[in-house]
N, C-alpha and C positions, 0 to 999 in steps of 0.2 A: 621593433627596434627603434623606429622613429618616435613612438610614444615615450619610450624610456629615455631617449636622448633629449627630447623636448622637455620632459618633466624634470630631468636633471638640470638643464639649462635654466629653466624657470626657477627651480628651487635655489640654484646658485645665485641668480640675480636678486631674489628676495633676501637671501642670506647676506649678500653683499650690502644691500641697502640698510638692513637692520644692523649688521656688524659695523658699518661705517659710522652711523650715528652713535652706537655704543662706544666706539673707540674715541670719538670726539668728546663725548660726555665724560668718559673715564679719564682722559688726559687732562681736561679742564679741572676736574675734581682733585686729581693728584696735585696739580699745580696750586690749587687753592689751599690744600692742606699744608703744602710746603710754606706758603706765604703766611698762613696762620701761625705756624711754628716760629717764623721769623718775627712776627708781630709780638709773640710772647717774649722774645729777647728784647724788643724795644720797650715793652712794659717794664721789664726788670731794670733797664737802664734809666727810664723816666722815674722809677720809684726810688732810686738811690738818693740819699741826702748829699750834702756837700755843696760845692761851688756850682751855681746854676750855669755859669759859662762853660765849665768843664762838662757838665751834663749835656748841654746843647751841642757841644763839639762831638761828644760820643754818639749822639743821635745822628748828627750829620754824617759821621764816618759810616755808620751802619746803613744809612740811606744811600750813600755813595757806593757802598759795597753792593747793595741790591741793584743799583743802576747799571753795574758792569757785569751782571750775571747773564748767561747765554740766553738770547731771545728777548731780553727786557728792553723796551723802548723808552719807558718813562717811569719814575718813582716819585711820589709826592706824599707829604704828611700834612693833613688839613685839620683845623680845629672845627668846633661846632658851628662857627660862623662862616665856614667855607673859606677861611684865610689859610694860605700856604705857609707852613712852618718851616719845612725843609724839603729839598727836591734834588733829583739827579736824573740825567737822561742817559740813555744808552747809545747816544750818538746821533739821534735824529729827532727833531720835532719836539723839544722839551716845552717850548712855549705854548704848544697846542693844548696842553693840559694844565697850564698854570692855574686855572680856576676849574675845579672839578664841578660836574653837573650837580647843582644844588638839590634837585629832586632825589636823585639816587643817593646822595650823601645823607639827606634827611631820613631816607628809608633805612639805611644802615644804622644810623644813630638811634632811630625809634625802635627798631626790632632787636638790635644787638647781634644780628646775624650777618655773616659775610655773604657777598653776592658776586656773580660773574656774568658778564655779558659782552656784547660787542661795543667798541668805542662809538660814540655818537656820530662822528663824521669820518670814521676810519673803518671800512669794512675789513681791512687787513689786520686789525688789532682786536685783542680781547682785553677787557678791562676787569680787574679784580679789586674789590673794595673790602677791606678788612678792618673791623673796629679794634682800637688800641686803647686800653685803659691807662690813665695818667692821674697824678695827684690833682691836676687842675681840671679834670673832666675827661670825657671820652673823645679821642681823636680818631681819624679815619686815615688808613694807609691805602693809597691807590698805586697799583702796579699795572702798567700797560705792557702786554706781551704780543709779539708778532704771531699772526695766525698761521704762518707757514710751519711753525713748530709742529702743530697738529696735522697740517696738510701733508707733510712728508710721511707721517705714519699711515694716513689713509691711502696715499699713492702706493706705498709699499704693499698695503693690503690688496689694492686693486690689481697690481701686477700678479701677486700670488694667486688671487681668485681666478683671473683670466687663464693662467696656466692650468689651474685645477679643472676649469670647465673644459678646456681643450683636451686634457687627459681623460675626462669623463666621456667625451664624445668618442675618443679613440677606443676606449674599452667597452663602449656600449654594446657592440655586437657580441663579443664573448660573454659579457655579463647577462645578456638576454637569454643565452642558452643556460647559464647557471641558474637564473631565476626560474626558467622553465623546469629544470630538474628539481629545484626546491618545491615548486608547485606540485609536481608529481609526488614528491616525498610527503608533502602535507596531505595530499589526497590519500596516499597509502596509510598514513597514520590515522586519518579520519575513518577509513574503512576498517582498520584494525580495532579502533575504539568501538565502532558499531558492532563488530563481530564479538567483542568482549562483553558488550552490554546485553541485558535481557530485553528483548523487543517489547514485551508486554508491560513490564513495570518500569523500565528505564534504569534499573539498578545494575550494578556490575554483575556479571554472570559467574558461572562455576569456574571457567577457565582461568581467570585472573585471581581467583580466591587464594589458592595455596601459595602462589608466588608472592601475593601481597602479605599474607600472614607470615611467611618465611622472612620477608624483607623487614617487617616490623620487629620480629623476634631477633634477627641477626644484627640489625643496625638500629637498635632501639634508642630513642632519645628520652623515653620515659622508662623508669625502672619496672613498672607494672604494666603488663599487657593482658587484657581480658578478652576471651572469646565466648560469644553466646550463640548457641544453635537453637533455632526456632522452628516449630512445626505447628501449622494451623490445626485446631481440634475439629474432628469430624468433617474434614474438607471433602472427603469422598461422598458423604451423605449430602453435603451442600450441592455438589455437582449432580448427584443422582436425583435429588428432590427438586431443585430449582433450575437446573440446567447449567451447562458449561459457561455460557455467557455471564451468568450471575457469579459463578466461581471466579471468572477472570476479573470481574469488578471487585470481588473480595480481595484478590491478590493485589490489584492496583490500589485498593484502600489501605492494605497493610504497608505497601511501599510508600504511600503518602504519609502514613503515621510515623515513618522513620524521620520525618522532619524534627521530631523531638530529640534526635541525636545531635551531638556537637559537630562542629565542622571537621574535627580531627577523627571522628568515628566514621567507619565505612560499613555500609550494608551490602549484602550480596544475596542474589537468588540462586540457590544451588540447584534447583529443579523442582517441579511440582509445587508442593506447599512447603518446601524446605528452604529456610533462609539462614543466613549467618551474619553476625555483626562483630567487627573487630573494634575494640575500644581501648586504644593506647592511653596510658595514664589513669585508668579507672580500675578500682578494685571490684571484688565481687559484690559488695554491698551497694556501691553506686550503680553498678550494672543492673541490679535488681530494681532499684528505684527508676532507672531510665526505662526499663522494659515495662514497668507498671504504667508509666505515662503513655507508652506506645499502646499497651493493651487498652487503656481507657480511651485513647483517641480512636482506635479501631472500633471499639464497642459503640462509640458515639456516631460512627458512620454506618456500621452494620450491627444492629442490636442483636445480642446473643452470640456473636462470633468472637472467639478468643483463641488463644494459642498456649502451647506448653513451651518452656524454654529451659535449657541446661546451660549453666555458666561455669567457667573455669578460668583461673588466672595463673599467669607465670610471673612470679615475684623474685626479687633477689634472694629471699630466704628459701624459696622453693622454685628454682628455675625449671622450666619445662620446655622441651623441644616441641616442634610442630606436631608430630604424631601423638606424643603423650598428651599435649594440651587438647588436641582434637578428641582423643579417647576419653579424657576426663569430662569434657563438655558433653560428649555423646552419652556417657554414663549418667550424668546429671539430668539430661533430657529424658532418658529412659526412666529414671526415678520419678521425674515429674509426671510422666504418663502413668506410671504405676500407682502414684498417689491420687489419681483421679483427674489428671489434666488441669487446665485452666490456671496454671501456676508456674512460677520460676523456681528452680532448685539449683543451688550452688554446690559444686563439688566439695567445697570446704565444709559445708554443713553435713554432707554425706560422710565425710571422713572424720568428723568430730569424734574423738575418743578412740580413733584407730591410727596406727602408724602407717601411713600411705606414702612411701618414699618412691622416688624415681627408680631406685634399684628394684623395689618389689614389683612395680608396674612393668619394668623391663623383663624381670624374671617370669612374671605371669604371661606376658605376651609371647615370650619364647616358648613356654610350655604349650600354650594354645597352638602355636605354629608348628609344633612337633619337634622342637629342639629340646634336648634333655630327656633323660630316661625316667619314666614313671614306674614305680614299683607297685605291686599289689599284694595285700595280705588277706588271708581268709580266716574269718572267725566262725567257729562252729556254733550251730544252733541245735540244742538237744531236746529230745522228748524227756521231760522232767519226771514222768512217771515210769517210763521203761528204761531210761538211762541210755538211750541210743542216739546216734547222730542222725538228724533229719536233713540238714542242709548246711551250707556255708554262705555267709555274707561277704561279698568282695568289698574290700576297703582300700582306698587310694593311699599311697605313700609317696611323698615328694622326694626329690634328690636330697641327699644329706647336706650338700653345700648351698641349698636354696635359702635366700634371705626370708622367705615366707615361712611362717611358723605353723606348719601343718595344713592338712586339707581344709579344715573349717575356715581358716583365714584366707586360704586360696579361693574358696568359693564365695566368701563374703566380698573379697576384693573384686573377683570376677563379676559378681552381681552388680557392684557399683560401677564397674567399667563397661557393663553391657556384654560381657564375654562369658556369662555363666553357661549358656547353651553350648558354646564352642568348647569350653573346658569339660563339660559333661560328656560330650562326644569323644573327646580325647581320653577321658578316664575309661569310658566303655571300651574303646579300642585297646587300651592297655590291659583291661580285665580279660577280654577275649584272647589276646595274645598269650597271657599267662595260662589260661585254661587250655588253650591249644597245645601248650608245651607239656601237658601231663594227661594221664588217663583219668578223666573226671568221673566221679561217682556222686550220686545224690543230687539234690536240688541246689541251684545257684541263685542267691538273692542279688539282684542288680538294682542299684539305686538310680533314680531319675531325679534330676534337679527340677524344681517347679518351672523354671524358665525354659527348660528344654522339652517339656511335655507337649506343649501345643504344636511344636514343629517336628515332633518325632516321626520319622519314616519307619513304619512297622515292617514294610517289605525289606528295606535296607538292613534293619536290625536282624530280621530273620535270616537274611543271606549271610550276615556276619557270624551268627550263631552256627549256621551250617558249616562255615569254613573252620570253626573251632570244634566241630564234632558234637554240637548240641542241637536239640530240638526246642521249639517253644515250650513244650510241656516240661522241659528240664529247668526252666527259668521262672523266677518270681520277680516281677517288676514292682519295686518298692517306691511309693510316693508318700509325701508328708501330708499332714492336714492342711498345710498352707499352699497346696499345689494348684490353687485357682480352680477348684472343682465346681464353682458356681458359674463358670464360663462354659460355653458350648464346645469349644475346640478341644480342651483337655479331656472332657467327657467322651467326645467322639474318638479321640486317640486311645483311651483306655478301653472303650467298647470294641474298637477294632483289634486291639491286642488280645482281649478276652476271646474274641471270635477266632483268632488264629491259634489259640491253645495256650497262651501265657496265663500264669496265675498272677493275681494282684494282691499286694500287701499294703495296708494303710499304716504308715510309720508314725511314731511319736503320739499315739492317741493319749489324750489327757494333758498334753502340753498347752492346749488352748481349747476354746469351745467350739472348734470347727469339726471335730471328729464325728459327732452324731449326725450332723448334716451331710458330711461326706458319705457316711454309710447309707444314707437314703438315696444318694444320687448314683453311686457306683456299686456294683456287686463285687465286694472284696472277699477273697478266700482266706486271708490271714489278717489278723489285727495285732499290731505290735504296740505294747503299752510302754509309754515313756519311762525311762529309768528313775526320774524324780518321783513318779507315782509309786513305783515298786519300792523305793527306799523308805517311803512313809508307811508301808504296810505294818499293821499292829499298833500304830500310834495315831493315824489319821483315818477316821471312818470314811471320809470321801474317797481315799485311795482304795480301800476295800470295796466301796461301792462301784468305783470305776472298773476294777477287775471283774467283779461279779456281773456288771452290765455287759462287758465284753464277752465273758464266758456264756452268758445267757443268749446274747445275740448270735454268737457263732454256733452255739448248741442248736439254735433254730435253723440256721442256714447251712451248717456244715463247714468245717475248716479248722483253723488253728487260732490259738492265742499265744503270742510270744512275749514273754516278759524280758525287757531290756535292762542292762546295767546291773545284773546280779553280781554283787561284789562281796557279800557277807553271807555266812551260813544262816543267820537269822532271817534274812530276806528270802532265802530259798525255803526255809521251814514255814514261814508265813504263807508262801505261795502254795505249798502242798497241803495246807489245811483243807479238809473236805468242805465243799460248798455245793449246794444243789444248783443245778442248771435248768430245772424245770423239765417239761416234756421235750423229747427230741434226743438225738444222739449226743453223748458226752463228748465235748470237743477235746482236741489234743492241746495239752498245756505244755508249751515249749519255753525255752529260755536261752539267754546268751549273756555273757558278762565275764569279767576277769576271774571270778570264782570258778567258772565252768571251763574256761579256756581262753587264753589270750590270742589275738590275731597272729598268724604266722605265715611264712612264705609257702609252707606246704599244708594242704588241707588234712584234717584228721581222717584216718581210715574209717570207712563206713561201718565196720564191725567193732569199733572201739567202744568200750563200756565207760560210762561216766562214774569215776571213782568217788566223787564227793558225795554221791547219794548213800553210799555204804557207811559214811562217817556221821550221818545225821542221827541225832538221838532217837527219833522215831519218825515214821512217815507212813503214809498209806501204801499198802502193797499195790503194785501195778496190776492192772487188770490183765491177766494172762490171756483172757479170751478175746481181747480187742486186737484184732490182727490188721485192721485197716484204719489208721487214725490220720492219714495224710489227706483224706478227702479227695 
């Protein structure tokens, strides 16, 4: 308390000394400006033509007027030779200044500038010298003013300052408590900042990230806000191979590389090797350039270390709320990893050519969360030689009021948003619910999205089938050529399913060049040939070769070949043309498509006959002795 009081007293004294001199200087300058304005009036009078006697009389009147103004002691007008032209006194001591100081007068005449100072022999006076232009040459106007005009202002300041200092001492004790409370508050804020910061990198941590992003979106000063999500590539391998201390240095190096950001951009460490950057006022293209500079800076410190990044923007044309912006950036990050890492992918480039609206994203998120009813349709798969139903493929149907145009767009959007596995699980749940509601007959083809395959829990799937009244032997798991079968995890998943009794089908063979490699990695029971291949039978030799190769392969290993997309009788006729399969058992030739039966809410009865076979012009008779073609 004593220190506070002493400090305030000392500050008050210093302030009083400084303020006193400032007041004196300001008062003198104000007076000087006033006298300069009066000198301008004198110049106008001197410049008038006419009778010189009248002019001199006018000058004398103005000098006399100045002499009677408040605080004025003496007024005199001198020529360049220091001769007095006209004068007036304010009631005391006019003769003392009858001859102005020649040195100061010469200074004013030579510089042409006014000056103010104390009178030579009168400490109680201030002397103002102002140049005056006249037709006969420059004159000098001298005005002497009493010093107590300024002294009164300073005395008033002294009184108010003393009262202020006494008041400061009186309130010093309660003020000390207030200052102590503010110190505690400052320490609390400092502790909170330390808690919000990441101790390793010094960046803001996960806790303040969402409030910061929400504040930027809700109270934006820039129309565009961009979010970048960053993952270090192969960070686990860095820790395992070089140790966690080296991994910490890599994290610190990435944080140091964020100096490439603008002052308005903010970087966060969300945890592990996950980082985020909020870039107000930046579009996706600029964010890509900034991240490329950061990637280069990181590689310069740690050779070979890089990262993947996903970028999404909220713009006036496409405004996004926090969750939607997060999901878009996360989907772009997933895509960057899928493309081989070491790159930045923007959500805008992923959505090019697609209509990705906030309404569709919201609808998809609701579907994944379990809101909204998903319907299931069953399309029959027929033995084309015997004309009997072998199985049904379960197909997803979206709610009629959904803004998403069909299952294909739903899964395309889910893949871009990183929700494909979740939507796939939701679809399987809807299928099993539909199966449970009826007495099921025959095999059930169940599609697996490529992104869901690696994380599929076979035990959980088996339990779900049991609740629906099915066994693994009743189900065919259908995967596409693009299911990532060159990776170990999907292959392990399919091997585990095979060991539990599931049958496996390779879908869309012929749509790319991955089918033959997939057949060498996984033991598939069923090969489904893409509808585009089937549509070109009879006109494209490569299509016939694809079908023949599939028939030969399955003839060696046992199983089925299913032709997809059969929509015309000519396609069915071309399929049923006899073709040798070489040694081994003749495979089952099956088919599905609108010609054979459209998907419906109810599966076709197991004893239903395929009527279209009877309307074909000619076909090979079915082998009546083949009683087991399901393998």
